[in-house]
Structure formats: C-alpha cells, structure tokens
CHARMM internal coordinates of N, CA and C (Angstrom, degrees):
IC EDIT
DIST 1 N 1 CA 1.4789
DIST 1 CA 1 C 1.4654
ANGL 1 N 1 CA 1 C 110.15
DIST 1 C 2 N 1.2977
ANGL 1 CA 1 C 2 N 124.64
DIHE 1 N 1 CA 1 C 2 N -29.32
DIST 2 N 2 CA 1.4600
ANGL 1 C 2 N 2 CA 124.54
DIHE 1 CA 1 C 2 N 2 CA -177.71
DIST 2 CA 2 C 1.5669
ANGL 2 N 2 CA 2 C 109.52
DIHE 1 C 2 N 2 CA 2 C -66.62
DIST 2 C 3 N 1.3576
ANGL 2 CA 2 C 3 N 115.19
DIHE 2 N 2 CA 2 C 3 N -15.91
DIST 3 N 3 CA 1.5475
ANGL 2 C 3 N 3 CA 116.42
DIHE 2 CA 2 C 3 N 3 CA 174.07
DIST 3 CA 3 C 1.4887
ANGL 3 N 3 CA 3 C 110.81
DIHE 2 C 3 N 3 CA 3 C -69.42
DIST 3 C 4 N 1.2712
ANGL 3 CA 3 C 4 N 120.16
DIHE 3 N 3 CA 3 C 4 N -18.82
DIST 4 N 4 CA 1.4455
ANGL 3 C 4 N 4 CA 122.76
DIHE 3 CA 3 C 4 N 4 CA -178.88
DIST 4 CA 4 C 1.5449
ANGL 4 N 4 CA 4 C 111.60
DIHE 3 C 4 N 4 CA 4 C -110.31
DIST 4 C 5 N 1.2827
ANGL 4 CA 4 C 5 N 117.71
DIHE 4 N 4 CA 4 C 5 N -47.44
DIST 5 N 5 CA 1.5034
ANGL 4 C 5 N 5 CA 120.54
DIHE 4 CA 4 C 5 N 5 CA -169.16
DIST 5 CA 5 C 1.5312
ANGL 5 N 5 CA 5 C 110.34
DIHE 4 C 5 N 5 CA 5 C -66.44
DIST 5 C 6 N 1.2848
ANGL 5 CA 5 C 6 N 116.16
DIHE 5 N 5 CA 5 C 6 N -54.98
DIST 6 N 6 CA 1.5303
ANGL 5 C 6 N 6 CA 116.83
DIHE 5 CA 5 C 6 N 6 CA -173.88
DIST 6 CA 6 C 1.5803
ANGL 6 N 6 CA 6 C 110.27
DIHE 5 C 6 N 6 CA 6 C -66.68
DIST 6 C 7 N 1.2888
ANGL 6 CA 6 C 7 N 121.20
DIHE 6 N 6 CA 6 C 7 N -44.11
DIST 7 N 7 CA 1.4543
ANGL 6 C 7 N 7 CA 117.85
DIHE 6 CA 6 C 7 N 7 CA 176.03
DIST 7 CA 7 C 1.5261
ANGL 7 N 7 CA 7 C 115.20
DIHE 6 C 7 N 7 CA 7 C -62.94
DIST 7 C 8 N 1.3737
ANGL 7 CA 7 C 8 N 115.32
DIHE 7 N 7 CA 7 C 8 N -37.35
DIST 8 N 8 CA 1.4571
ANGL 7 C 8 N 8 CA 119.65
DIHE 7 CA 7 C 8 N 8 CA 176.84
DIST 8 CA 8 C 1.5580
ANGL 8 N 8 CA 8 C 111.51
DIHE 7 C 8 N 8 CA 8 C -65.93
DIST 8 C 9 N 1.2794
ANGL 8 CA 8 C 9 N 117.40
DIHE 8 N 8 CA 8 C 9 N -38.21
DIST 9 N 9 CA 1.5013
ANGL 8 C 9 N 9 CA 120.33
DIHE 8 CA 8 C 9 N 9 CA 178.03
DIST 9 CA 9 C 1.4726
ANGL 9 N 9 CA 9 C 113.08
DIHE 8 C 9 N 9 CA 9 C -66.91
DIST 9 C 10 N 1.3411
ANGL 9 CA 9 C 10 N 118.33
DIHE 9 N 9 CA 9 C 10 N -28.24
DIST 10 N 10 CA 1.4176
ANGL 9 C 10 N 10 CA 126.09
DIHE 9 CA 9 C 10 N 10 CA 179.24
DIST 10 CA 10 C 1.5740
ANGL 10 N 10 CA 10 C 110.08
DIHE 9 C 10 N 10 CA 10 C -68.65
DIST 10 C 11 N 1.3199
ANGL 10 CA 10 C 11 N 117.28
DIHE 10 N 10 CA 10 C 11 N -15.61
DIST 11 N 11 CA 1.4301
ANGL 10 C 11 N 11 CA 121.42
DIHE 10 CA 10 C 11 N 11 CA -178.84
DIST 11 CA 11 C 1.5570
ANGL 11 N 11 CA 11 C 114.54
DIHE 10 C 11 N 11 CA 11 C -96.92
DIST 11 C 12 N 1.3700
ANGL 11 CA 11 C 12 N 117.02
DIHE 11 N 11 CA 11 C 12 N 14.41
DIST 12 N 12 CA 1.4221
ANGL 11 C 12 N 12 CA 120.53
DIHE 11 CA 11 C 12 N 12 CA 179.74
DIST 12 CA 12 C 1.4892
ANGL 12 N 12 CA 12 C 111.06
DIHE 11 C 12 N 12 CA 12 C -51.81
DIST 12 C 13 N 1.2334
ANGL 12 CA 12 C 13 N 118.80
DIHE 12 N 12 CA 12 C 13 N 135.15
DIST 13 N 13 CA 1.4948
ANGL 12 C 13 N 13 CA 123.14
DIHE 12 CA 12 C 13 N 13 CA 175.07
DIST 13 CA 13 C 1.4740
ANGL 13 N 13 CA 13 C 114.39
DIHE 12 C 13 N 13 CA 13 C 90.16
DIST 13 C 14 N 1.3240
ANGL 13 CA 13 C 14 N 117.68
DIHE 13 N 13 CA 13 C 14 N -15.35
DIST 14 N 14 CA 1.5153
ANGL 13 C 14 N 14 CA 121.36
DIHE 13 CA 13 C 14 N 14 CA -176.79
DIST 14 CA 14 C 1.5083
ANGL 14 N 14 CA 14 C 110.29
DIHE 13 C 14 N 14 CA 14 C -72.59
DIST 14 C 15 N 1.3065
ANGL 14 CA 14 C 15 N 116.70
DIHE 14 N 14 CA 14 C 15 N -33.41
DIST 15 N 15 CA 1.4569
ANGL 14 C 15 N 15 CA 122.58
DIHE 14 CA 14 C 15 N 15 CA -177.91
DIST 15 CA 15 C 1.5032
ANGL 15 N 15 CA 15 C 110.18
DIHE 14 C 15 N 15 CA 15 C -90.06
DIST 15 C 16 N 1.2624
ANGL 15 CA 15 C 16 N 117.09
DIHE 15 N 15 CA 15 C 16 N 105.61
DIST 16 N 16 CA 1.5125
ANGL 15 C 16 N 16 CA 120.94
DIHE 15 CA 15 C 16 N 16 CA -173.69
DIST 16 CA 16 C 1.5112
ANGL 16 N 16 CA 16 C 112.44
DIHE 15 C 16 N 16 CA 16 C -78.77
DIST 16 C 17 N 1.3182
ANGL 16 CA 16 C 17 N 118.06
DIHE 16 N 16 CA 16 C 17 N -4.63
DIST 17 N 17 CA 1.4693
ANGL 16 C 17 N 17 CA 121.08
DIHE 16 CA 16 C 17 N 17 CA -179.51
DIST 17 CA 17 C 1.4993
ANGL 17 N 17 CA 17 C 113.10
DIHE 16 C 17 N 17 CA 17 C -91.85
DIST 17 C 18 N 1.3520
ANGL 17 CA 17 C 18 N 118.69
DIHE 17 N 17 CA 17 C 18 N 2.05
DIST 18 N 18 CA 1.4475
ANGL 17 C 18 N 18 CA 122.23
DIHE 17 CA 17 C 18 N 18 CA 179.78
DIST 18 CA 18 C 1.5086
ANGL 18 N 18 CA 18 C 110.27
DIHE 17 C 18 N 18 CA 18 C -132.42
DIST 18 C 19 N 1.3175
ANGL 18 CA 18 C 19 N 118.85
DIHE 18 N 18 CA 18 C 19 N 164.41
DIST 19 N 19 CA 1.4568
ANGL 18 C 19 N 19 CA 122.23
DIHE 18 CA 18 C 19 N 19 CA 177.67
DIST 19 CA 19 C 1.5402
ANGL 19 N 19 CA 19 C 106.79
DIHE 18 C 19 N 19 CA 19 C -71.05
DIST 19 C 20 N 1.2662
ANGL 19 CA 19 C 20 N 118.73
DIHE 19 N 19 CA 19 C 20 N 131.49
DIST 20 N 20 CA 1.4717
ANGL 19 C 20 N 20 CA 122.77
DIHE 19 CA 19 C 20 N 20 CA -173.33
DIST 20 CA 20 C 1.5515
ANGL 20 N 20 CA 20 C 113.97
DIHE 19 C 20 N 20 CA 20 C -83.04
DIST 20 C 21 N 1.3310
ANGL 20 CA 20 C 21 N 114.75
DIHE 20 N 20 CA 20 C 21 N 69.39
DIST 21 N 21 CA 1.4123
ANGL 20 C 21 N 21 CA 119.99
DIHE 20 CA 20 C 21 N 21 CA -179.05
DIST 21 CA 21 C 1.5164
ANGL 21 N 21 CA 21 C 115.08
DIHE 20 C 21 N 21 CA 21 C -121.11
DIST 21 C 22 N 1.3042
ANGL 21 CA 21 C 22 N 118.17
DIHE 21 N 21 CA 21 C 22 N -16.33
DIST 22 N 22 CA 1.4339
ANGL 21 C 22 N 22 CA 123.74
DIHE 21 CA 21 C 22 N 22 CA 176.93
DIST 22 CA 22 C 1.4889
ANGL 22 N 22 CA 22 C 109.67
DIHE 21 C 22 N 22 CA 22 C -135.68
DIST 22 C 23 N 1.2784
ANGL 22 CA 22 C 23 N 120.25
DIHE 22 N 22 CA 22 C 23 N -125.47
DIST 23 N 23 CA 1.4528
ANGL 22 C 23 N 23 CA 121.25
DIHE 22 CA 22 C 23 N 23 CA -177.33
DIST 23 CA 23 C 1.5083
ANGL 23 N 23 CA 23 C 114.34
DIHE 22 C 23 N 23 CA 23 C -103.41
DIST 23 C 24 N 1.2944
ANGL 23 CA 23 C 24 N 113.74
DIHE 23 N 23 CA 23 C 24 N -166.45
DIST 24 N 24 CA 1.4513
ANGL 23 C 24 N 24 CA 118.77
DIHE 23 CA 23 C 24 N 24 CA 175.57
DIST 24 CA 24 C 1.5366
ANGL 24 N 24 CA 24 C 114.17
DIHE 23 C 24 N 24 CA 24 C -63.60
DIST 24 C 25 N 1.3216
ANGL 24 CA 24 C 25 N 123.02
DIHE 24 N 24 CA 24 C 25 N 158.26
DIST 25 N 25 CA 1.3931
ANGL 24 C 25 N 25 CA 123.53
DIHE 24 CA 24 C 25 N 25 CA -175.82
DIST 25 CA 25 C 1.5383
ANGL 25 N 25 CA 25 C 108.03
DIHE 24 C 25 N 25 CA 25 C -67.58
DIST 25 C 26 N 1.3230
ANGL 25 CA 25 C 26 N 119.39
DIHE 25 N 25 CA 25 C 26 N -28.16
DIST 26 N 26 CA 1.4856
ANGL 25 C 26 N 26 CA 122.40
DIHE 25 CA 25 C 26 N 26 CA 177.15
DIST 26 CA 26 C 1.5612
ANGL 26 N 26 CA 26 C 106.74
DIHE 25 C 26 N 26 CA 26 C -151.40
DIST 26 C 27 N 1.3873
ANGL 26 CA 26 C 27 N 110.69
DIHE 26 N 26 CA 26 C 27 N 133.75
DIST 27 N 27 CA 1.4974
ANGL 26 C 27 N 27 CA 117.26
DIHE 26 CA 26 C 27 N 27 CA -179.44
DIST 27 CA 27 C 1.5199
ANGL 27 N 27 CA 27 C 105.27
DIHE 26 C 27 N 27 CA 27 C -144.04
DIST 27 C 28 N 1.3536
ANGL 27 CA 27 C 28 N 114.88
DIHE 27 N 27 CA 27 C 28 N 134.52
DIST 28 N 28 CA 1.4926
ANGL 27 C 28 N 28 CA 118.92
DIHE 27 CA 27 C 28 N 28 CA 175.24
DIST 28 CA 28 C 1.5493
ANGL 28 N 28 CA 28 C 109.86
DIHE 27 C 28 N 28 CA 28 C -123.95
DIST 28 C 29 N 1.3394
ANGL 28 CA 28 C 29 N 114.20
DIHE 28 N 28 CA 28 C 29 N 139.53
DIST 29 N 29 CA 1.4980
ANGL 28 C 29 N 29 CA 115.92
DIHE 28 CA 28 C 29 N 29 CA -177.76
DIST 29 CA 29 C 1.5437
ANGL 29 N 29 CA 29 C 106.13
DIHE 28 C 29 N 29 CA 29 C -165.36
DIST 29 C 30 N 1.3133
ANGL 29 CA 29 C 30 N 119.62
DIHE 29 N 29 CA 29 C 30 N 124.45
DIST 30 N 30 CA 1.4416
ANGL 29 C 30 N 30 CA 124.50
DIHE 29 CA 29 C 30 N 30 CA 175.91
DIST 30 CA 30 C 1.4993
ANGL 30 N 30 CA 30 C 114.36
DIHE 29 C 30 N 30 CA 30 C 57.26
DIST 30 C 31 N 1.3009
ANGL 30 CA 30 C 31 N 116.21
DIHE 30 N 30 CA 30 C 31 N 38.00
DIST 31 N 31 CA 1.4989
ANGL 30 C 31 N 31 CA 120.35
DIHE 30 CA 30 C 31 N 31 CA 177.19
DIST 31 CA 31 C 1.5352
ANGL 31 N 31 CA 31 C 113.76
DIHE 30 C 31 N 31 CA 31 C 84.52
DIST 31 C 32 N 1.3830
ANGL 31 CA 31 C 32 N 117.81
DIHE 31 N 31 CA 31 C 32 N -5.81
DIST 32 N 32 CA 1.3764
ANGL 31 C 32 N 32 CA 121.38
DIHE 31 CA 31 C 32 N 32 CA 176.56
DIST 32 CA 32 C 1.5513
ANGL 32 N 32 CA 32 C 109.48
DIHE 31 C 32 N 32 CA 32 C -96.75
DIST 32 C 33 N 1.3491
ANGL 32 CA 32 C 33 N 114.94
DIHE 32 N 32 CA 32 C 33 N 148.13
DIST 33 N 33 CA 1.3947
ANGL 32 C 33 N 33 CA 121.42
DIHE 32 CA 32 C 33 N 33 CA 175.67
DIST 33 CA 33 C 1.5363
ANGL 33 N 33 CA 33 C 109.59
DIHE 32 C 33 N 33 CA 33 C -124.80
DIST 33 C 34 N 1.2990
ANGL 33 CA 33 C 34 N 118.87
DIHE 33 N 33 CA 33 C 34 N 124.41
DIST 34 N 34 CA 1.4495
ANGL 33 C 34 N 34 CA 125.84
DIHE 33 CA 33 C 34 N 34 CA 178.94
DIST 34 CA 34 C 1.5434
ANGL 34 N 34 CA 34 C 106.94
DIHE 33 C 34 N 34 CA 34 C -111.57
DIST 34 C 35 N 1.3348
ANGL 34 CA 34 C 35 N 115.04
DIHE 34 N 34 CA 34 C 35 N 129.19
DIST 35 N 35 CA 1.4314
ANGL 34 C 35 N 35 CA 119.86
DIHE 34 CA 34 C 35 N 35 CA 174.41
DIST 35 CA 35 C 1.5104
ANGL 35 N 35 CA 35 C 110.88
DIHE 34 C 35 N 35 CA 35 C -130.00
DIST 35 C 36 N 1.3106
ANGL 35 CA 35 C 36 N 117.49
DIHE 35 N 35 CA 35 C 36 N 148.83
DIST 36 N 36 CA 1.4386
ANGL 35 C 36 N 36 CA 122.83
DIHE 35 CA 35 C 36 N 36 CA -179.88
DIST 36 CA 36 C 1.5234
ANGL 36 N 36 CA 36 C 110.30
DIHE 35 C 36 N 36 CA 36 C -137.54
DIST 36 C 37 N 1.2646
ANGL 36 CA 36 C 37 N 118.58
DIHE 36 N 36 CA 36 C 37 N 122.35
DIST 37 N 37 CA 1.4608
ANGL 36 C 37 N 37 CA 126.25
DIHE 36 CA 36 C 37 N 37 CA -176.27
DIST 37 CA 37 C 1.5185
ANGL 37 N 37 CA 37 C 107.48
DIHE 36 C 37 N 37 CA 37 C -126.64
DIST 37 C 38 N 1.3423
ANGL 37 CA 37 C 38 N 117.26
DIHE 37 N 37 CA 37 C 38 N 135.14
DIST 38 N 38 CA 1.4457
ANGL 37 C 38 N 38 CA 123.35
DIHE 37 CA 37 C 38 N 38 CA 173.69
DIST 38 CA 38 C 1.4541
ANGL 38 N 38 CA 38 C 113.21
DIHE 37 C 38 N 38 CA 38 C -126.31
DIST 38 C 39 N 1.3850
ANGL 38 CA 38 C 39 N 113.54
DIHE 38 N 38 CA 38 C 39 N 159.13
DIST 39 N 39 CA 1.4199
ANGL 38 C 39 N 39 CA 120.02
DIHE 38 CA 38 C 39 N 39 CA 169.91
DIST 39 CA 39 C 1.5431
ANGL 39 N 39 CA 39 C 104.92
DIHE 38 C 39 N 39 CA 39 C -134.74
DIST 39 C 40 N 1.3427
ANGL 39 CA 39 C 40 N 115.89
DIHE 39 N 39 CA 39 C 40 N 147.39
DIST 40 N 40 CA 1.4029
ANGL 39 C 40 N 40 CA 118.87
DIHE 39 CA 39 C 40 N 40 CA -178.53
DIST 40 CA 40 C 1.5327
ANGL 40 N 40 CA 40 C 114.13
DIHE 39 C 40 N 40 CA 40 C 105.85
DIST 40 C 41 N 1.2719
ANGL 40 CA 40 C 41 N 116.14
DIHE 40 N 40 CA 40 C 41 N -161.36
DIST 41 N 41 CA 1.4528
ANGL 40 C 41 N 41 CA 122.82
DIHE 40 CA 40 C 41 N 41 CA 179.68
DIST 41 CA 41 C 1.5350
ANGL 41 N 41 CA 41 C 111.70
DIHE 40 C 41 N 41 CA 41 C -116.73
DIST 41 C 42 N 1.3115
ANGL 41 CA 41 C 42 N 118.71
DIHE 41 N 41 CA 41 C 42 N 171.72
DIST 42 N 42 CA 1.4495
ANGL 41 C 42 N 42 CA 121.41
DIHE 41 CA 41 C 42 N 42 CA 179.31
DIST 42 CA 42 C 1.5223
ANGL 42 N 42 CA 42 C 113.26
DIHE 41 C 42 N 42 CA 42 C -58.86
DIST 42 C 43 N 1.3685
ANGL 42 CA 42 C 43 N 114.61
DIHE 42 N 42 CA 42 C 43 N -28.39
DIST 43 N 43 CA 1.4760
ANGL 42 C 43 N 43 CA 119.93
DIHE 42 CA 42 C 43 N 43 CA 179.12
DIST 43 CA 43 C 1.5318
ANGL 43 N 43 CA 43 C 111.77
DIHE 42 C 43 N 43 CA 43 C -76.29
DIST 43 C 44 N 1.3368
ANGL 43 CA 43 C 44 N 116.91
DIHE 43 N 43 CA 43 C 44 N -32.13
DIST 44 N 44 CA 1.4533
ANGL 43 C 44 N 44 CA 120.89
DIHE 43 CA 43 C 44 N 44 CA -173.78
DIST 44 CA 44 C 1.5839
ANGL 44 N 44 CA 44 C 109.14
DIHE 43 C 44 N 44 CA 44 C -151.04
DIST 44 C 45 N 1.3381
ANGL 44 CA 44 C 45 N 113.81
DIHE 44 N 44 CA 44 C 45 N 96.36
DIST 45 N 45 CA 1.4483
ANGL 44 C 45 N 45 CA 115.39
DIHE 44 CA 44 C 45 N 45 CA -176.81
DIST 45 CA 45 C 1.4809
ANGL 45 N 45 CA 45 C 111.04
DIHE 44 C 45 N 45 CA 45 C -134.35
DIST 45 C 46 N 1.3081
ANGL 45 CA 45 C 46 N 117.18
DIHE 45 N 45 CA 45 C 46 N 160.88
DIST 46 N 46 CA 1.4694
ANGL 45 C 46 N 46 CA 124.70
DIHE 45 CA 45 C 46 N 46 CA 173.18
DIST 46 CA 46 C 1.5595
ANGL 46 N 46 CA 46 C 103.28
DIHE 45 C 46 N 46 CA 46 C -117.72
DIST 46 C 47 N 1.3116
ANGL 46 CA 46 C 47 N 117.16
DIHE 46 N 46 CA 46 C 47 N 146.48
DIST 47 N 47 CA 1.4489
ANGL 46 C 47 N 47 CA 119.65
DIHE 46 CA 46 C 47 N 47 CA 179.21
DIST 47 CA 47 C 1.4942
ANGL 47 N 47 CA 47 C 109.81
DIHE 46 C 47 N 47 CA 47 C -145.38
DIST 47 C 48 N 1.3387
ANGL 47 CA 47 C 48 N 114.67
DIHE 47 N 47 CA 47 C 48 N 152.62
DIST 48 N 48 CA 1.4398
ANGL 47 C 48 N 48 CA 122.15
DIHE 47 CA 47 C 48 N 48 CA 177.78
DIST 48 CA 48 C 1.5650
ANGL 48 N 48 CA 48 C 106.63
DIHE 47 C 48 N 48 CA 48 C -135.36
DIST 48 C 49 N 1.3934
ANGL 48 CA 48 C 49 N 116.23
DIHE 48 N 48 CA 48 C 49 N 136.50
DIST 49 N 49 CA 1.4259
ANGL 48 C 49 N 49 CA 116.85
DIHE 48 CA 48 C 49 N 49 CA -176.41
DIST 49 CA 49 C 1.5228
ANGL 49 N 49 CA 49 C 109.69
DIHE 48 C 49 N 49 CA 49 C -139.52
DIST 49 C 50 N 1.3048
ANGL 49 CA 49 C 50 N 119.92
DIHE 49 N 49 CA 49 C 50 N 81.19
DIST 50 N 50 CA 1.4361
ANGL 49 C 50 N 50 CA 123.33
DIHE 49 CA 49 C 50 N 50 CA 178.54
DIST 50 CA 50 C 1.5570
ANGL 50 N 50 CA 50 C 110.01
DIHE 49 C 50 N 50 CA 50 C -74.58
DIST 50 C 51 N 1.3801
ANGL 50 CA 50 C 51 N 113.53
DIHE 50 N 50 CA 50 C 51 N 150.42
DIST 51 N 51 CA 1.4455
ANGL 50 C 51 N 51 CA 119.50
DIHE 50 CA 50 C 51 N 51 CA 177.62
DIST 51 CA 51 C 1.4838
ANGL 51 N 51 CA 51 C 104.27
DIHE 50 C 51 N 51 CA 51 C -127.22
END
COOR INIT
IC SEED 1 N 1 CA 1 C
IC BUILD
C-alpha cells in the first residue's frame, strides 16, 4: 500500500479540481490505485480515500 499512499500524498495541491488537503484525486503506481474525493468547502468537508 505504501507504493500508492505515500507518493499520492506527496502530490497534495497539484490537482486543482479538489480541496488541497490530501493527495491527488487519482494516482496509480505499482498496481495500486489511490483516489480521493471530497464534498464541502475547505472549512467543512468530508473526504473518502480508498486504495
């Protein structure tokens, strides 16, 4: 899992379509796929990040 999570989190802020608090909205590496989706605003949001 570290093949996806750590590199994905290093990309925080690169994806301008999402709230910049975790990783990219989608990242693939070594057969792993990390996704991050949010709802709300930077002040009050919910997020889900399956790997």
